C-alpha positions as CSV (number, residue, x, y, z in Angstrom):
1,X,0.3,23.8,-5.1
2,X,-2.7,22.1,-6.9
3,X,-2.2,18.3,-7.8
4,X,-3.9,18.3,-11.2
5,X,-4.1,14.4,-10.8
6,X,-6.2,14.7,-7.9
7,X,-8.3,17.6,-9.7
8,X,-8.8,15.4,-12.5
9,X,-9.8,12.3,-10.4
10,X,-12.3,14.8,-8.8
11,X,-13.8,15.7,-11.9
12,X,-14.2,12.0,-13.0
13,X,-15.9,11.2,-9.8
14,X,-18.4,14.0,-10.1
15,X,-19.1,13.1,-13.7
16,X,-19.7,9.5,-12.6
17,X,-21.7,10.8,-9.7
18,X,-23.8,12.4,-12.4
19,X,-24.5,9.4,-14.4
20,X,-21.4,9.3,-16.8
21,X,-20.2,5.4,-17.2
22,X,-17.4,6.8,-19.5
23,X,-16.0,8.6,-16.1
24,X,-16.0,5.3,-14.1
25,X,-14.0,3.6,-16.9
26,X,-11.5,6.2,-16.9
27,X,-11.1,6.1,-13.2
28,X,-10.4,2.4,-13.4
29,X,-8.1,2.7,-16.2
30,X,-6.0,5.2,-14.4
31,X,-6.2,3.5,-10.7
32,X,-6.5,-0.2,-11.3
33,X,-2.9,-0.8,-11.7
34,X,-1.9,1.3,-8.6
35,X,-4.6,-0.4,-6.1
36,X,-3.2,-3.8,-7.3
37,X,0.2,-3.0,-6.3
38,X,-1.2,-1.7,-3.4
39,X,-3.1,-4.9,-2.7
40,X,0.3,-6.6,-3.6
41,X,2.2,-5.3,-0.9
42,X,-0.4,-6.8,1.6
43,X,-0.6,-10.2,0.0
44,X,2.6,-11.0,-2.0
45,X,0.2,-12.7,-4.5
46,X,-0.3,-10.8,-7.8
47,X,-3.7,-12.8,-8.7
48,X,-5.2,-12.6,-5.3
49,X,-4.4,-8.8,-5.4
50,X,-6.1,-8.7,-8.6
51,X,-9.0,-10.6,-7.1
52,X,-9.1,-8.1,-4.1
53,X,-8.9,-5.0,-6.2
54,X,-11.8,-6.6,-8.5
55,X,-14.0,-7.1,-5.3
56,X,-12.8,-3.5,-4.1
57,X,-14.0,-2.0,-7.4
58,X,-17.6,-3.1,-6.9
59,X,-17.5,-1.3,-3.5
60,X,-15.9,1.8,-4.9
61,X,-18.2,2.2,-7.7
62,X,-21.4,0.9,-5.6
63,X,-20.4,3.5,-2.8
64,X,-18.7,6.4,-4.9
65,X,-22.1,8.2,-4.8
66,X,-21.7,8.7,-1.2
67,X,-18.0,10.3,-1.5
68,X,-18.5,13.9,-0.4
69,X,-14.9,15.0,-1.0
70,X,-14.1,14.1,-4.3
71,X,-10.5,15.3,-4.2
72,X,-9.7,12.3,-1.7
73,X,-11.0,9.9,-4.1
74,X,-7.6,8.0,-4.1
75,X,-7.0,7.8,-0.5
76,X,-10.6,6.7,0.0
77,X,-10.4,3.9,-2.7
78,X,-7.1,3.0,-0.8
79,X,-8.7,2.8,2.1
80,X,-11.1,0.3,0.7
81,X,-8.6,-1.8,-0.9
82,X,-6.5,-1.9,2.4
83,X,-9.7,-3.1,4.3
84,X,-10.2,-5.8,1.6
85,X,-6.8,-7.1,1.8
86,X,-6.5,-7.0,5.7
87,X,-9.8,-8.9,5.9
88,X,-8.4,-11.7,3.1
89,X,-5.2,-12.0,5.2
90,X,-7.1,-12.6,8.3
91,X,-9.2,-15.4,6.5
92,X,-6.2,-16.7,4.8
93,X,-3.2,-16.2,7.3
94,X,-1.8,-19.6,7.5
95,X,-1.7,-20.3,3.9
96,X,-0.2,-16.7,3.1
97,X,2.7,-17.1,5.7
98,X,3.7,-20.3,3.8
99,X,3.4,-18.8,0.4
100,X,5.0,-15.5,1.3
101,X,8.0,-17.2,2.7
102,X,8.5,-19.1,-0.3
103,X,7.9,-16.1,-2.7
104,X,10.4,-14.0,-0.8
105,X,13.1,-16.4,-0.9
106,X,12.4,-17.0,-4.9
107,X,12.1,-13.3,-5.8
108,X,14.6,-11.8,-3.7
109,X,17.6,-13.0,-5.8
110,X,16.1,-12.1,-9.2
111,X,15.2,-8.5,-8.2
112,X,18.2,-7.8,-6.3
113,X,20.6,-8.6,-9.2
114,X,19.8,-5.4,-10.6
115,X,21.0,-2.9,-7.8
116,X,24.6,-2.0,-7.1
117,X,24.8,-3.4,-3.8
118,X,22.4,-6.5,-3.6
119,X,23.7,-7.6,0.0
120,X,22.6,-4.2,1.6
121,X,19.3,-4.2,0.0
122,X,18.5,-7.7,1.0
123,X,19.8,-6.9,4.3
124,X,17.6,-4.1,4.7
125,X,14.5,-5.9,3.4
126,X,15.2,-8.6,6.0
127,X,15.5,-5.9,8.8
128,X,12.5,-4.3,8.1
129,X,10.7,-7.6,8.4
130,X,11.8,-7.8,12.0
131,X,9.8,-4.5,12.7
132,X,6.4,-4.5,13.9
133,X,3.6,-5.0,11.1
134,X,2.3,-1.3,11.8
135,X,5.6,0.0,11.5
136,X,6.4,-2.1,8.3
137,X,2.9,-0.3,7.0
138,X,3.9,3.0,7.3
139,X,7.4,2.6,5.9
140,X,5.7,1.1,3.1
141,X,3.0,3.8,2.5
142,X,5.7,6.7,3.1
143,X,8.6,5.7,1.3
144,X,7.6,3.0,-1.2
145,X,4.0,4.3,-2.2
146,X,5.1,7.9,-1.6
147,X,1.9,8.8,0.3
148,X,1.9,12.0,2.6
149,X,1.3,11.5,6.4
150,X,-2.0,12.8,6.1
151,X,-3.1,10.4,3.3
152,X,-1.4,7.6,5.5
153,X,-3.6,8.4,8.4
154,X,-6.8,8.5,6.3
155,X,-5.7,5.1,4.8
156,X,-5.2,3.2,7.8
157,X,-7.6,5.4,9.9
158,X,-4.9,6.4,12.7
159,X,-3.9,10.0,13.6
160,X,-1.3,11.9,11.6
161,X,0.8,11.9,15.0
162,X,0.6,8.1,15.3
163,X,1.8,7.8,11.7
164,X,4.7,10.3,12.4
165,X,5.5,8.3,15.7
166,X,5.3,5.0,13.8
167,X,7.8,6.3,11.2
168,X,10.1,7.8,13.8
169,X,10.2,4.7,15.7
170,X,10.5,2.6,13.0
171,X,13.7,4.5,11.6
172,X,15.2,4.4,15.2
173,X,14.7,0.5,15.4
174,X,16.1,0.2,12.0
175,X,19.1,2.3,13.0
176,X,19.5,0.3,16.1
177,X,19.4,-3.1,14.5
178,X,21.9,-2.3,11.6
179,X,24.1,-0.7,14.1
180,X,24.2,-3.9,16.5
181,X,24.8,-6.1,13.5
182,X,27.8,-4.2,12.6
183,X,29.1,-4.5,16.0
184,X,28.8,-8.3,15.6
185,X,31.0,-8.7,12.7
């Protein structure tokens, strides 16, 4: 099955590589919001996410001429955003921990009120936060962002087998934590 979005993006990349500035504008329009959402997952701050993505766009457009597989534009661009977000987090680690703890407690009650069982969703989010960061990352990319295992391996630069292993281990740990929690009640 051919993914028409990837094909369209590939054509836009080739047009930009041939000198079309309009193609770049269309790529930005198609991908900017998704890249911001991706950066937000790392930072938890919308403004910082926008800054990271803005910096990423300069890298993306500056190096797009080097992209050989134009069909992989999406995962390639996400890889750049991921690296920039991680670099930012390394520089701002202590400040971000404080901001994230405040933001999670402030926004959780607002967002959860729209779901049928807000307690279960809140419990799941808290349980996921107990997992190692690398397992949280693959869970987010697989279930929330809906990337394939191959795309995840390209984005975070690990083998597909490692992605599968982390997904399996994360699921098993979640089951165990939630099962033990039910016995405690």
